[in-house]
C-alpha positions as CSV (number, residue, x, y, z in Angstrom):
1,X,-4.7,-17.3,-11.4
2,X,-1.5,-16.3,-9.6
3,X,0.3,-19.5,-10.8
4,X,-0.9,-18.8,-14.4
5,X,0.5,-15.2,-14.3
6,X,3.8,-16.5,-12.9
7,X,3.9,-19.3,-15.5
8,X,3.5,-16.7,-18.3
9,X,6.2,-14.5,-16.8
10,X,8.4,-17.6,-16.5
11,X,8.0,-18.4,-20.2
12,X,9.0,-14.8,-21.0
13,X,12.0,-15.0,-18.7
14,X,13.3,-18.2,-20.2
15,X,12.9,-16.8,-23.7
16,X,14.7,-13.6,-22.8
17,X,17.4,-15.6,-21.0
18,X,18.1,-17.9,-24.0
19,X,18.1,-14.9,-26.4
20,X,20.6,-13.1,-24.2
21,X,22.9,-16.1,-23.8
22,X,22.9,-16.7,-27.6
23,X,23.6,-13.1,-28.4
24,X,27.4,-13.5,-27.9
25,X,27.6,-10.1,-26.2
26,X,30.9,-9.7,-24.4
27,X,29.3,-9.0,-21.1
28,X,27.1,-12.0,-21.3
29,X,30.0,-14.2,-22.5
30,X,32.0,-13.2,-19.4
31,X,29.0,-13.8,-17.1
32,X,28.4,-17.2,-18.7
33,X,32.0,-18.1,-18.2
34,X,31.8,-17.4,-14.5
35,X,28.6,-19.4,-14.1
36,X,30.1,-22.3,-15.9
37,X,33.0,-22.4,-13.5
38,X,30.7,-22.4,-10.5
39,X,27.5,-24.2,-11.5
40,X,28.3,-26.0,-14.8
41,X,27.1,-25.3,-18.3
42,X,23.4,-24.9,-17.4
43,X,23.8,-23.1,-14.1
44,X,22.1,-20.0,-15.2
45,X,19.1,-22.0,-16.4
46,X,19.0,-23.8,-13.1
47,X,18.9,-20.6,-11.2
48,X,16.1,-19.3,-13.4
49,X,14.2,-22.5,-12.9
50,X,14.6,-22.4,-9.1
51,X,13.4,-18.8,-9.0
52,X,10.3,-19.8,-11.1
53,X,9.6,-22.8,-8.9
54,X,9.9,-20.8,-5.7
55,X,7.6,-18.1,-7.0
56,X,5.0,-20.7,-8.1
57,X,5.2,-22.4,-4.7
58,X,4.6,-19.1,-2.9
59,X,1.8,-18.2,-5.3
60,X,0.1,-21.6,-4.7
61,X,0.1,-20.6,-1.0
62,X,-1.8,-17.4,-2.0
63,X,1.0,-14.9,-1.6
64,X,0.3,-12.0,-3.9
65,X,3.7,-10.6,-3.1
66,X,5.3,-13.5,-4.9
67,X,3.4,-12.6,-8.1
68,X,4.4,-8.9,-7.7
69,X,8.1,-9.6,-7.1
70,X,8.3,-12.1,-10.0
71,X,6.5,-9.7,-12.3
72,X,9.0,-6.9,-11.3
73,X,11.9,-9.4,-11.9
74,X,10.4,-10.1,-15.4
75,X,10.3,-6.4,-16.1
76,X,13.9,-6.1,-15.0
77,X,14.9,-8.9,-17.4
78,X,12.9,-7.3,-20.1
79,X,14.7,-3.9,-19.6
80,X,18.1,-5.7,-19.6
81,X,17.3,-7.5,-22.8
82,X,16.1,-4.3,-24.4
83,X,19.3,-2.5,-23.4
84,X,21.4,-5.4,-24.7
85,X,19.7,-5.7,-28.0
86,X,18.9,-2.1,-28.9
87,X,21.9,-0.2,-27.5
88,X,24.3,-0.6,-30.4
89,X,27.1,1.7,-29.2
């Protein structure tokens, strides 16, 4: 059950991540440029994947804290996406 919850959160994180990268917001464009210099064109996706994989590994070991932390991380991403898309100042 833990892995399923983390998987659903991971799908949501990747969807929000892609939407934010495709938004062409100046802040996101600057961050994307920095990631490209260090990790290549798909560096932010790789970091997102490694966080998901680590959370799933810890959840498979029965660690409820992995589920809680990854869920909080998903909520933080959701809040950032909300601010980015609905704060039109």
